[in-house]
Each structure stands twice: as structure tokens, then as C-alpha cells.
N, C-alpha and C positions, 0 to 999 in steps of 0.2 A: 504494500500500500504506500503510495507516494503521498507525502504530506502536502496539503494545500489549504488555503483559507476556506472558511465555511461562510457562505453568504446567507441572505435572508430567506431563501426558499427551502433550506435544508429541513426545517421542521415539517413543512407541508409534504416534502418528499418522503420523510420518515412516516408520516401519517398515512399516506397512500399505501406504503409498504406494510402497514400494520405494526410498526415498531415503536410508535410513541407510547409513553407510559412505562417502558422498560427501564430498569435502573441503570442509566448511563447519562453522561452529560458531555458537553464539548465546549471548546473555546473557539473564538473567531479565527484564531491562528491555525486551527486544524487539528488540535489535540482532542482525542476522544478518551474519556475516562469511564471505565467499566466497573460496575459493582461485582463483587465475587459471585453474586447470584446469576449473572449473565451466563447463558450456555454458549458453547462453541458455535452452535448453529445460529443463535441470535447474534453473536458477535460477527459472524461471517455475513449475515444478512445486513447488518448495520454498515459494515465495511463495503459491501456491494453498493449500497445507496451512496455512500461517501465517494466511492470510486467514480460513479456516474454523475455526481453533483457538479454543477457549474457555479462556481462562487460569484460569477458576474451576473447571473440571472436575477431579474427583479420580480417582486411579487406583482401579480395582476391586481389592479385596483378593484 
């Protein structure tokens, strides 16, 4: 996983993937912090969303 910034659309992308509400957080710089309760499959799914994330994308009004 290549580190990149996280933009404003990331939460919506996670929501679409059904991953919001899991015990993890992130920084705008692109760090992702996982709880010990996250499974390997959940971590892989979050990282897949992150890999596809475009940090320059803007939210639709």
C-alpha cells in the first residue's frame, strides 16, 4: 500500500463499501490506525478502498 493523502470523499467511499463504523481511524496525511478488533479481511477491504481513493476528488454538493 503506497501512502497518500486522504481527501474529503474517503468516508463516503468507506460507507458505500460497508466499512464505516468499524474500529479504525485515519489522518489526512494517509495514516490508517486499526483497532486490535479489526480482522485481516476488514483491514484488506479498508486498504482496497484506500488504494482506489482519489485524494483530489471533491464531495458532490
